[in-house]
C-alpha positions as a Markdown table, in Angstrom:
| # | Residue | x | y | z |
|---|---|---|---|---|
| 1 | Unk | -21.6 | 6.3 | -23.0 |
| 2 | Unk | -24.5 | 3.9 | -23.2 |
| 3 | Unk | -27.3 | 4.4 | -25.7 |
| 4 | Unk | -30.7 | 3.4 | -24.3 |
| 5 | Unk | -32.4 | 0.5 | -26.0 |
| 6 | Unk | -29.2 | -0.9 | -27.5 |
| 7 | Unk | -28.8 | -3.8 | -25.1 |
| 8 | Unk | -30.7 | -7.1 | -24.9 |
| 9 | Unk | -30.3 | -10.0 | -22.5 |
| 10 | Unk | -30.7 | -13.3 | -24.4 |
| 11 | Unk | -31.6 | -15.2 | -21.2 |
| 12 | Unk | -34.2 | -13.1 | -19.4 |
| 13 | Unk | -35.0 | -10.8 | -22.4 |
| 14 | Unk | -34.5 | -7.7 | -20.4 |
| 15 | Unk | -33.4 | -4.5 | -22.2 |
| 16 | Unk | -31.2 | -2.6 | -19.8 |
| 17 | Unk | -30.0 | 0.9 | -20.6 |
| 18 | Unk | -26.5 | -0.1 | -19.5 |
| 19 | Unk | -24.5 | -3.1 | -18.3 |
| 20 | Unk | -21.6 | -3.7 | -15.9 |
| 21 | Unk | -18.8 | -6.1 | -17.0 |
| 22 | Unk | -21.0 | -7.0 | -20.0 |
| 23 | Unk | -23.5 | -8.8 | -17.7 |
| 24 | Unk | -27.3 | -8.3 | -17.5 |
| 25 | Unk | -28.1 | -6.2 | -14.4 |
| 26 | Unk | -31.4 | -8.1 | -14.0 |
| 27 | Unk | -30.2 | -11.8 | -14.1 |
| 28 | Unk | -26.4 | -11.6 | -14.2 |
| 29 | Unk | -26.2 | -13.4 | -17.5 |
| 30 | Unk | -23.1 | -12.7 | -19.7 |
| 31 | Unk | -25.3 | -13.4 | -22.8 |
| 32 | Unk | -26.0 | -9.8 | -23.6 |
| 33 | Unk | -26.1 | -8.5 | -27.2 |
| 34 | Unk | -25.5 | -4.9 | -27.9 |
| 35 | Unk | -25.7 | -2.9 | -31.1 |
| 36 | Unk | -26.5 | 0.7 | -31.9 |
| 37 | Unk | -29.1 | -0.3 | -34.5 |
| 38 | Unk | -30.7 | -3.1 | -32.5 |
| 39 | Unk | -34.1 | -1.4 | -32.6 |
| 40 | Unk | -34.1 | -1.1 | -36.4 |
| 41 | Unk | -32.8 | -4.4 | -37.8 |
| 42 | Unk | -35.5 | -7.0 | -38.9 |
| 43 | Unk | -33.9 | -9.5 | -41.4 |
| 44 | Unk | -32.6 | -12.6 | -39.7 |
| 45 | Unk | -30.9 | -15.9 | -40.5 |
| 46 | Unk | -31.4 | -18.7 | -38.0 |
| 47 | Unk | -29.1 | -21.8 | -38.2 |
| 48 | Unk | -29.5 | -24.8 | -35.9 |
| 49 | Unk | -26.1 | -25.6 | -34.3 |
| 50 | Unk | -24.6 | -28.9 | -35.5 |
| 51 | Unk | -28.1 | -30.0 | -36.1 |
| 52 | Unk | -27.9 | -33.8 | -36.7 |
| 53 | Unk | -25.4 | -34.2 | -33.9 |
| 54 | Unk | -27.4 | -32.0 | -31.5 |
| 55 | Unk | -30.5 | -34.1 | -32.1 |
| 56 | Unk | -28.6 | -37.3 | -31.4 |
| 57 | Unk | -27.2 | -35.9 | -28.2 |
| 58 | Unk | -30.6 | -34.8 | -27.2 |
| 59 | Unk | -32.0 | -38.3 | -27.7 |
| 60 | Unk | -29.0 | -40.0 | -26.0 |
| 61 | Unk | -27.8 | -38.2 | -22.9 |
| 62 | Unk | -24.8 | -40.5 | -22.7 |
| 63 | Unk | -23.4 | -38.7 | -25.7 |
| 64 | Unk | -23.6 | -35.3 | -24.1 |
| 65 | Unk | -19.9 | -35.0 | -23.3 |
| 66 | Unk | -18.6 | -37.1 | -26.2 |
| 67 | Unk | -17.4 | -36.1 | -29.6 |
| 68 | Unk | -20.2 | -37.2 | -32.0 |
| 69 | Unk | -19.9 | -37.7 | -35.7 |
| 70 | Unk | -23.0 | -38.4 | -37.8 |
| 71 | Unk | -22.1 | -40.2 | -40.9 |
| 72 | Unk | -22.2 | -43.3 | -43.0 |
| 73 | Unk | -19.4 | -45.6 | -42.0 |
| 74 | Unk | -15.7 | -45.6 | -42.9 |
| 75 | Unk | -16.4 | -45.3 | -46.7 |
| 76 | Unk | -18.9 | -42.5 | -46.2 |
| 77 | Unk | -18.5 | -38.9 | -45.4 |
| 78 | Unk | -19.3 | -36.8 | -42.3 |
| 79 | Unk | -22.9 | -35.5 | -42.4 |
| 80 | Unk | -22.5 | -33.5 | -39.2 |
| 81 | Unk | -20.1 | -33.2 | -36.3 |
| 82 | Unk | -20.7 | -31.7 | -32.8 |
| 83 | Unk | -18.6 | -28.8 | -31.7 |
| 84 | Unk | -16.4 | -31.0 | -29.5 |
| 85 | Unk | -15.5 | -33.1 | -32.6 |
| 86 | Unk | -14.9 | -30.0 | -34.6 |
| 87 | Unk | -12.2 | -29.0 | -32.1 |
| 88 | Unk | -10.2 | -32.0 | -33.5 |
| 89 | Unk | -10.6 | -30.7 | -37.0 |
| 90 | Unk | -13.7 | -32.8 | -38.0 |
| 91 | Unk | -15.9 | -31.0 | -40.6 |
| 92 | Unk | -19.0 | -31.8 | -42.6 |
| 93 | Unk | -18.3 | -33.6 | -45.9 |
| 94 | Unk | -14.9 | -34.8 | -44.7 |
| 95 | Unk | -14.3 | -38.5 | -45.6 |
| 96 | Unk | -15.1 | -40.6 | -42.6 |
| 97 | Unk | -11.7 | -42.3 | -42.4 |
| 98 | Unk | -10.0 | -38.9 | -42.2 |
| 99 | Unk | -12.5 | -37.8 | -39.5 |
| 100 | Unk | -11.7 | -40.9 | -37.4 |
| 101 | Unk | -8.0 | -40.4 | -37.9 |
| 102 | Unk | -8.4 | -36.8 | -36.5 |
| 103 | Unk | -10.8 | -37.9 | -33.7 |
| 104 | Unk | -10.4 | -41.6 | -33.0 |
| 105 | Unk | -12.5 | -41.4 | -29.8 |
| 106 | Unk | -15.5 | -40.1 | -31.6 |
| 107 | Unk | -18.9 | -41.8 | -31.4 |
| 108 | Unk | -20.2 | -42.4 | -35.0 |
| 109 | Unk | -24.0 | -42.4 | -35.4 |
| 110 | Unk | -25.7 | -43.4 | -38.6 |
| 111 | Unk | -27.9 | -40.6 | -40.0 |
| 112 | Unk | -31.7 | -40.8 | -39.3 |
| 113 | Unk | -33.0 | -38.4 | -41.9 |
| 114 | Unk | -36.6 | -39.0 | -41.1 |
| 115 | Unk | -36.0 | -38.0 | -37.5 |
| 116 | Unk | -34.1 | -34.9 | -38.5 |
| 117 | Unk | -36.8 | -33.9 | -41.0 |
| 118 | Unk | -39.4 | -34.2 | -38.2 |
| 119 | Unk | -37.4 | -32.0 | -35.8 |
| 120 | Unk | -36.7 | -29.6 | -38.6 |
| 121 | Unk | -40.4 | -29.2 | -39.3 |
| 122 | Unk | -41.0 | -28.5 | -35.6 |
| 123 | Unk | -38.4 | -25.7 | -35.7 |
| 124 | Unk | -39.9 | -24.4 | -38.9 |
| 125 | Unk | -43.3 | -24.1 | -37.3 |
| 126 | Unk | -41.9 | -22.2 | -34.3 |
| 127 | Unk | -40.3 | -19.8 | -36.8 |
| 128 | Unk | -43.6 | -19.3 | -38.5 |
| 129 | Unk | -45.2 | -18.4 | -35.2 |
| 130 | Unk | -42.8 | -15.5 | -35.0 |
| 131 | Unk | -43.4 | -14.4 | -38.6 |
| 132 | Unk | -45.1 | -15.7 | -41.7 |
| 133 | Unk | -42.1 | -14.6 | -43.8 |
| 134 | Unk | -39.9 | -17.7 | -43.4 |
| 135 | Unk | -37.7 | -18.8 | -46.3 |
| 136 | Unk | -36.2 | -22.3 | -45.7 |
| 137 | Unk | -32.7 | -22.9 | -46.9 |
| 138 | Unk | -32.3 | -26.4 | -45.7 |
| 139 | Unk | -33.7 | -28.8 | -43.0 |
| 140 | Unk | -32.1 | -26.7 | -40.3 |
| 141 | Unk | -31.8 | -23.1 | -41.4 |
| 142 | Unk | -34.0 | -20.3 | -42.8 |
| 143 | Unk | -34.2 | -16.6 | -43.4 |
| 144 | Unk | -36.9 | -14.6 | -41.5 |
| 145 | Unk | -38.3 | -11.2 | -42.1 |
| 146 | Unk | -39.8 | -9.7 | -38.9 |
| 147 | Unk | -40.6 | -6.3 | -40.4 |
| 148 | Unk | -43.9 | -5.0 | -39.0 |
| 149 | Unk | -44.1 | -7.7 | -36.3 |
| 150 | Unk | -43.6 | -5.3 | -33.4 |
| 151 | Unk | -47.4 | -4.8 | -33.0 |
| 152 | Unk | -48.0 | -8.5 | -32.8 |
| 153 | Unk | -45.3 | -9.5 | -30.4 |
| 154 | Unk | -45.1 | -6.1 | -28.6 |
| 155 | Unk | -41.4 | -6.3 | -29.0 |
| 156 | Unk | -38.6 | -5.4 | -31.4 |
| 157 | Unk | -37.5 | -8.1 | -33.8 |
| 158 | Unk | -34.3 | -8.7 | -31.9 |
| 159 | Unk | -36.1 | -9.5 | -28.7 |
| 160 | Unk | -38.7 | -11.7 | -30.6 |
| 161 | Unk | -35.7 | -13.7 | -32.1 |
| 162 | Unk | -34.1 | -14.1 | -28.7 |
| 163 | Unk | -37.3 | -15.4 | -27.2 |
| 164 | Unk | -37.7 | -17.8 | -30.2 |
| 165 | Unk | -34.1 | -19.1 | -29.6 |
| 166 | Unk | -35.0 | -19.8 | -26.0 |
| 167 | Unk | -38.3 | -21.5 | -26.9 |
| 168 | Unk | -36.6 | -23.8 | -29.5 |
| 169 | Unk | -33.9 | -24.8 | -27.0 |
| 170 | Unk | -36.4 | -25.5 | -24.2 |
| 171 | Unk | -39.1 | -27.1 | -26.3 |
| 172 | Unk | -37.1 | -29.0 | -28.9 |
| 173 | Unk | -33.7 | -29.4 | -27.3 |
| 174 | Unk | -31.4 | -28.0 | -29.9 |
| 175 | Unk | -29.5 | -24.7 | -29.9 |
| 176 | Unk | -29.6 | -22.1 | -32.7 |
| 177 | Unk | -27.5 | -19.2 | -33.8 |
| 178 | Unk | -29.0 | -16.0 | -35.1 |
| 179 | Unk | -27.7 | -13.4 | -37.5 |
| 180 | Unk | -29.6 | -10.1 | -37.6 |
| 181 | Unk | -29.2 | -7.3 | -40.2 |
| 182 | Unk | -31.0 | -5.3 | -42.8 |
| 183 | Unk | -30.6 | -7.8 | -45.7 |
| 184 | Unk | -30.2 | -11.5 | -46.3 |
| 185 | Unk | -26.5 | -11.5 | -47.3 |
| 186 | Unk | -25.5 | -9.7 | -44.1 |
| 187 | Unk | -27.9 | -11.7 | -41.9 |
| 188 | Unk | -26.3 | -15.0 | -43.1 |
| 189 | Unk | -22.9 | -13.5 | -42.6 |
| 190 | Unk | -23.7 | -12.4 | -39.0 |
| 191 | Unk | -25.1 | -15.9 | -38.1 |
| 192 | Unk | -21.6 | -17.4 | -38.7 |
| 193 | Unk | -19.9 | -14.9 | -36.4 |
| 194 | Unk | -20.9 | -16.3 | -33.0 |
| 195 | Unk | -21.5 | -20.0 | -32.7 |
| 196 | Unk | -22.9 | -22.0 | -31.0 |
| 197 | Unk | -26.0 | -20.4 | -29.4 |
| 198 | Unk | -24.9 | -17.1 | -30.9 |
| 199 | Unk | -26.5 | -13.8 | -31.7 |
| 200 | Unk | -24.7 | -11.3 | -33.9 |
| 201 | Unk | -25.9 | -8.2 | -35.7 |
| 202 | Unk | -24.5 | -6.1 | -38.6 |
| 203 | Unk | -26.0 | -2.7 | -39.1 |
| 204 | Unk | -26.0 | -0.2 | -42.0 |
| 205 | Unk | -23.5 | 2.2 | -40.6 |
| 206 | Unk | -20.8 | -0.5 | -40.1 |
| 207 | Unk | -21.4 | -2.8 | -43.1 |
| 208 | Unk | -18.8 | -1.5 | -45.5 |
| 209 | Unk | -16.1 | -1.2 | -42.9 |
| 210 | Unk | -17.0 | -4.7 | -41.6 |
| 211 | Unk | -16.8 | -6.3 | -45.0 |
| 212 | Unk | -13.7 | -4.6 | -46.4 |
| 213 | Unk | -11.0 | -6.9 | -44.8 |
| 214 | Unk | -13.1 | -10.1 | -45.2 |
| 215 | Unk | -12.0 | -12.7 | -47.8 |
| 216 | Unk | -14.0 | -12.7 | -51.1 |
| 217 | Unk | -14.8 | -16.4 | -50.4 |
| 218 | Unk | -17.2 | -15.2 | -47.7 |
| 219 | Unk | -19.7 | -14.0 | -50.4 |
| 220 | Unk | -22.4 | -16.5 | -51.2 |
| 221 | Unk | -21.8 | -18.2 | -54.5 |
| 222 | Unk | -18.0 | -17.7 | -54.4 |
| 223 | Unk | -16.6 | -21.2 | -54.2 |
| 224 | Unk | -13.0 | -22.3 | -53.9 |
| 225 | Unk | -12.3 | -22.2 | -57.7 |
| 226 | Unk | -13.8 | -18.7 | -58.2 |
| 227 | Unk | -12.0 | -17.4 | -55.1 |
| 228 | Unk | -8.7 | -18.7 | -56.4 |
| 229 | Unk | -9.3 | -17.1 | -59.8 |
| 230 | Unk | -10.2 | -13.8 | -58.1 |
| 231 | Unk | -7.0 | -14.0 | -56.0 |
| 232 | Unk | -5.0 | -14.5 | -59.2 |
| 233 | Unk | -6.6 | -11.3 | -60.5 |
| 234 | Unk | -5.5 | -9.4 | -57.4 |
| 235 | Unk | -8.9 | -9.5 | -55.6 |
| 236 | Unk | -8.3 | -11.1 | -52.2 |
| 237 | Unk | -10.7 | -9.1 | -49.9 |
| 238 | Unk | -14.1 | -7.6 | -50.3 |
| 239 | Unk | -12.4 | -4.2 | -50.0 |
| 240 | Unk | -10.4 | -5.1 | -53.1 |
| 241 | Unk | -13.5 | -6.2 | -54.9 |
| 242 | Unk | -15.2 | -2.9 | -54.2 |
| 243 | Unk | -12.5 | -1.1 | -56.2 |
| 244 | Unk | -13.4 | -3.0 | -59.4 |
| 245 | Unk | -16.0 | -1.7 | -61.8 |
| 246 | Unk | -19.2 | -3.8 | -62.1 |
| 247 | Unk | -18.8 | -4.1 | -65.9 |
| 248 | Unk | -15.3 | -5.5 | -65.4 |
| 249 | Unk | -16.5 | -8.0 | -62.8 |
| 250 | Unk | -19.3 | -9.2 | -65.1 |
| 251 | Unk | -16.9 | -9.5 | -68.1 |
| 252 | Unk | -14.4 | -11.5 | -66.0 |
| 253 | Unk | -16.7 | -13.7 | -63.9 |
| 254 | Unk | -20.0 | -13.7 | -65.7 |
| 255 | Unk | -23.5 | -13.1 | -64.2 |
| 256 | Unk | -22.2 | -13.4 | -60.6 |
| 257 | Unk | -20.3 | -10.2 | -61.2 |
| 258 | Unk | -23.5 | -8.2 | -60.6 |
| 259 | Unk | -23.9 | -9.9 | -57.2 |
| 260 | Unk | -20.2 | -9.3 | -56.3 |
| 261 | Unk | -20.6 | -5.6 | -57.1 |
| 262 | Unk | -23.6 | -5.1 | -54.8 |
| 263 | Unk | -22.7 | -7.5 | -52.0 |
| 264 | Unk | -19.3 | -5.9 | -51.6 |
| 265 | Unk | -21.2 | -2.7 | -50.8 |
| 266 | Unk | -23.5 | -4.3 | -48.3 |
| 267 | Unk | -26.4 | -4.2 | -50.7 |
| 268 | Unk | -28.8 | -7.2 | -51.2 |
| 269 | Unk | -32.2 | -6.5 | -52.6 |
| 270 | Unk | -33.5 | -10.1 | -52.4 |
| 271 | Unk | -36.7 | -10.4 | -50.3 |
| 272 | Unk | -37.4 | -13.2 | -47.9 |
| 273 | Unk | -39.6 | -15.4 | -50.0 |
| 274 | Unk | -41.6 | -18.1 | -48.2 |
| 275 | Unk | -42.7 | -19.6 | -51.6 |
| 276 | Unk | -39.1 | -20.2 | -52.9 |
| 277 | Unk | -39.1 | -23.6 | -54.6 |
| 278 | Unk | -36.7 | -26.4 | -54.5 |
| 279 | Unk | -33.9 | -25.9 | -57.1 |
| 280 | Unk | -32.8 | -29.5 | -57.4 |
| 281 | Unk | -33.5 | -33.1 | -56.3 |
| 282 | Unk | -30.6 | -35.5 | -56.1 |
| 283 | Unk | -29.5 | -38.8 | -54.7 |
| 284 | Unk | -26.0 | -40.4 | -54.3 |
| 285 | Unk | -24.2 | -43.4 | -52.9 |
| 286 | Unk | -20.6 | -44.1 | -51.7 |
| 287 | Unk | -19.2 | -47.5 | -52.7 |
| 288 | Unk | -17.7 | -49.7 | -50.0 |
| 289 | Unk | -14.8 | -50.2 | -52.4 |
| 290 | Unk | -13.8 | -47.9 | -55.3 |
| 291 | Unk | -15.0 | -49.2 | -58.7 |
| 292 | Unk | -14.3 | -48.5 | -62.3 |
| 293 | Unk | -16.4 | -51.4 | -63.6 |
| 294 | Unk | -19.0 | -49.9 | -66.0 |
| 295 | Unk | -21.5 | -52.6 | -65.0 |
| 296 | Unk | -21.1 | -51.9 | -61.3 |
| 297 | Unk | -21.5 | -48.2 | -61.9 |
| 298 | Unk | -24.6 | -48.6 | -64.1 |
| 299 | Unk | -26.1 | -51.0 | -61.5 |
| 300 | Unk | -25.6 | -48.4 | -58.8 |
| 301 | Unk | -27.1 | -45.6 | -61.0 |
| 302 | Unk | -30.6 | -47.1 | -61.4 |
| 303 | Unk | -31.8 | -47.1 | -57.7 |
| 304 | Unk | -30.6 | -43.5 | -57.5 |
| 305 | Unk | -32.7 | -42.6 | -60.5 |
| 306 | Unk | -35.7 | -44.3 | -58.8 |
| 307 | Unk | -35.1 | -42.3 | -55.6 |
| 308 | Unk | -35.0 | -39.0 | -57.5 |
| 309 | Unk | -38.1 | -39.9 | -59.5 |
| 310 | Unk | -40.0 | -40.9 | -56.4 |
| 311 | Unk | -39.1 | -37.6 | -54.6 |
| 312 | Unk | -40.0 | -35.6 | -57.7 |
| 313 | Unk | -43.5 | -37.2 | -57.8 |
| 314 | Unk | -44.0 | -36.8 | -54.1 |
| 315 | Unk | -43.3 | -33.0 | -54.5 |
| 316 | Unk | -45.2 | -32.8 | -57.7 |
| 317 | Unk | -42.1 | -31.5 | -59.6 |
| 318 | Unk | -40.6 | -32.2 | -63.0 |
| 319 | Unk | -36.9 | -31.8 | -63.9 |
| 320 | Unk | -35.7 | -30.5 | -67.3 |
| 321 | Unk | -32.0 | -31.2 | -66.7 |
| 322 | Unk | -30.3 | -34.4 | -65.5 |
| 323 | Unk | -26.9 | -34.2 | -63.8 |
| 324 | Unk | -24.5 | -37.1 | -63.2 |
| 325 | Unk | -22.1 | -36.8 | -60.3 |
| 326 | Unk | -18.9 | -38.9 | -59.9 |
| 327 | Unk | -16.2 | -38.6 | -57.3 |
| 328 | Unk | -12.9 | -40.3 | -58.1 |
| 329 | Unk | -10.7 | -42.3 | -55.7 |
| 330 | Unk | -8.6 | -39.2 | -55.0 |
| 331 | Unk | -11.8 | -37.2 | -54.2 |
| 332 | Unk | -11.9 | -35.1 | -57.4 |
| 333 | Unk | -15.5 | -34.3 | -58.2 |
| 334 | Unk | -16.9 | -34.5 | -61.8 |
| 335 | Unk | -20.4 | -33.5 | -63.0 |
| 336 | Unk | -21.9 | -34.0 | -66.4 |
| 337 | Unk | -25.4 | -32.8 | -67.4 |
| 338 | Unk | -28.0 | -33.2 | -70.2 |
| 339 | Unk | -31.0 | -31.1 | -70.9 |
| 340 | Unk | -34.2 | -33.0 | -71.7 |
| 341 | Unk | -36.5 | -32.1 | -74.5 |
| 342 | Unk | -39.5 | -32.7 | -72.1 |
| 343 | Unk | -39.3 | -32.2 | -68.3 |
| 344 | Unk | -39.9 | -35.4 | -66.4 |
| 345 | Unk | -40.4 | -37.1 | -63.0 |
| 346 | Unk | -39.9 | -40.6 | -64.4 |
| 347 | Unk | -37.0 | -42.7 | -63.1 |
| 348 | Unk | -36.7 | -44.4 | -66.5 |
| 349 | Unk | -36.2 | -41.1 | -68.4 |
| 350 | Unk | -33.7 | -39.9 | -65.8 |
| 351 | Unk | -31.8 | -43.1 | -66.1 |
| 352 | Unk | -31.9 | -43.0 | -70.0 |
| 353 | Unk | -30.4 | -39.4 | -69.8 |
| 354 | Unk | -27.8 | -40.2 | -67.2 |
| 355 | Unk | -26.5 | -43.6 | -68.5 |
| 356 | Unk | -24.9 | -42.2 | -71.7 |
| 357 | Unk | -23.2 | -39.6 | -69.5 |
| 358 | Unk | -21.8 | -42.4 | -67.4 |
| 359 | Unk | -20.8 | -44.5 | -70.4 |
| 360 | Unk | -18.6 | -41.6 | -71.6 |
| 361 | Unk | -16.8 | -41.3 | -68.2 |
| 362 | Unk | -16.6 | -45.0 | -67.3 |
| 363 | Unk | -13.2 | -45.6 | -68.9 |
| 364 | Unk | -11.7 | -47.7 | -66.2 |
| 365 | Unk | -11.0 | -44.9 | -63.7 |
| 366 | Unk | -12.1 | -45.9 | -60.2 |
| 367 | Unk | -14.8 | -43.9 | -58.5 |
| 368 | Unk | -15.8 | -43.9 | -54.8 |
| 369 | Unk | -19.2 | -42.1 | -55.3 |
| 370 | Unk | -21.9 | -41.8 | -57.9 |
| 371 | Unk | -24.9 | -39.5 | -57.8 |
| 372 | Unk | -27.7 | -38.3 | -60.1 |
| 373 | Unk | -29.9 | -35.2 | -59.8 |
| 374 | Unk | -32.8 | -33.4 | -61.5 |
| 375 | Unk | -32.5 | -29.6 | -62.0 |
| 376 | Unk | -34.4 | -26.8 | -63.7 |
| 377 | Unk | -37.5 | -27.8 | -61.9 |
| 378 | Unk | -41.1 | -26.9 | -62.6 |
| 379 | Unk | -44.4 | -27.9 | -61.2 |
| 380 | Unk | -46.1 | -31.1 | -62.4 |
| 381 | Unk | -49.0 | -28.9 | -63.7 |
| 382 | Unk | -46.5 | -27.6 | -66.3 |
| 383 | Unk | -46.1 | -31.1 | -67.8 |
| 384 | Unk | -45.6 | -31.2 | -71.5 |
| 385 | Unk | -46.7 | -33.9 | -73.9 |
| 386 | Unk | -44.4 | -36.9 | -74.3 |
| 387 | Unk | -41.6 | -36.4 | -76.9 |
| 388 | Unk | -43.3 | -37.2 | -80.2 |
| 389 | Unk | -40.0 | -38.3 | -81.7 |
| 390 | Unk | -39.7 | -41.0 | -79.1 |
| 391 | Unk | -42.3 | -43.7 | -79.9 |
| 392 | Unk | -41.7 | -45.6 | -76.7 |
| 393 | Unk | -42.1 | -42.6 | -74.3 |
| 394 | Unk | -45.8 | -43.1 | -73.6 |
| 395 | Unk | -45.4 | -46.8 | -73.1 |
| 396 | Unk | -42.5 | -46.3 | -70.6 |
| 397 | Unk | -44.6 | -43.7 | -68.7 |
| 398 | Unk | -47.5 | -46.1 | -68.5 |
| 399 | Unk | -45.3 | -48.9 | -67.2 |
| 400 | Unk | -43.8 | -46.7 | -64.5 |
| 401 | Unk | -47.2 | -45.5 | -63.5 |
| 402 | Unk | -48.3 | -49.1 | -63.1 |
| 403 | Unk | -45.2 | -50.0 | -61.1 |
| 404 | Unk | -45.9 | -46.9 | -58.8 |
| 405 | Unk | -49.5 | -48.0 | -58.3 |
| 406 | Unk | -48.4 | -51.6 | -57.3 |
| 407 | Unk | -45.9 | -50.1 | -54.8 |
| 408 | Unk | -48.5 | -47.8 | -53.3 |
| 409 | Unk | -50.7 | -50.8 | -52.6 |
| 410 | Unk | -48.2 | -53.5 | -51.7 |
| 411 | Unk | -45.1 | -51.7 | -50.6 |
| 412 | Unk | -41.9 | -50.3 | -52.1 |
| 413 | Unk | -40.3 | -53.8 | -52.7 |
| 414 | Unk | -43.4 | -55.4 | -54.2 |
| 415 | Unk | -42.2 | -55.0 | -57.7 |
| 416 | Unk | -38.8 | -54.2 | -59.2 |
| 417 | Unk | -37.2 | -53.9 | -62.7 |
| 418 | Unk | -34.8 | -56.5 | -63.8 |
| 419 | Unk | -31.9 | -54.1 | -63.8 |
| 420 | Unk | -32.3 | -53.8 | -60.0 |
| 421 | Unk | -31.4 | -57.5 | -59.6 |
């Protein structure tokens, strides 16, 4: 028997009391979402579908029916793949040569990050028109809290979200998938259930039964290594996880044990935080040919440090921890980190921290990728005094400041350090 108010047509936004053959009685659309808690749920996760590829298809109609891969050439990796390319097994972060082996007819498009960022900002502004409580996760996804917005939009959050999805698609030309629930963990989980152009909801009454058979790897923060370890411990599903005491989880897996305990029960007390800050700034490059030459690796490291420093300054952030990233010829990933005595946004200091880490690893092994990042970020207004034990720190800061000023006036290539040549 139908429960009034539990249906919503995502095309005409009607809220019928019942449907026939799962179609909207008003417009005939099959895109009807139904959930017994539809009137009560207000936390959402919105994810643009195959974002980079969708933008490229929008801008070039000739690509509409073609498998499209956005990425950086044969030596690079897949940044994004449209859903047609995914049918062939192409996935984000897959090496480009493997992607082209799986889908040889794919059209490869070089990434245009400036364009994607501009489109992402447009989407973000439309989200903020629905609610001020928008927490960006990346260029193309965010959490939204629509609690209390019924009076503004004269509609329940589910209907406001459906209207937002239509507006994004009609105005910007990209599709989105929506997950709706009562907390962030389940909203994110729901948004992965129905793609592309999806809308799925998970309510309180069903949460634990829904989670029980799912793999533990579905929980945010559980990567492949941790999932494998948990499976060795006899914990394969979230239902298995729920049987283990929280203290045991924390003893076995560290601080994440607390999250595992509560998420397995459908609990997540994190609020949607519009002010959440960037956690890291990084840059990387993939070599056209694998290299184990220390000089080649060091030469590649410097412009990455400059890129990280430039972006930190632009965002008025400082990093306390520098991380070096290396990927071997057989795709094994290695990271090494060093904590600085003083947080910095200076490329020179990032380079001086990363280079010894590189020297220790550059033992002749060939690498296909090198990257560097700044973590443990704080605002530039929290800047400490230069390290008093480093007599050259102030001079290096003054030199970099002078270089930055010249570049602001004359362009990014107006002046370079000798190690760039």
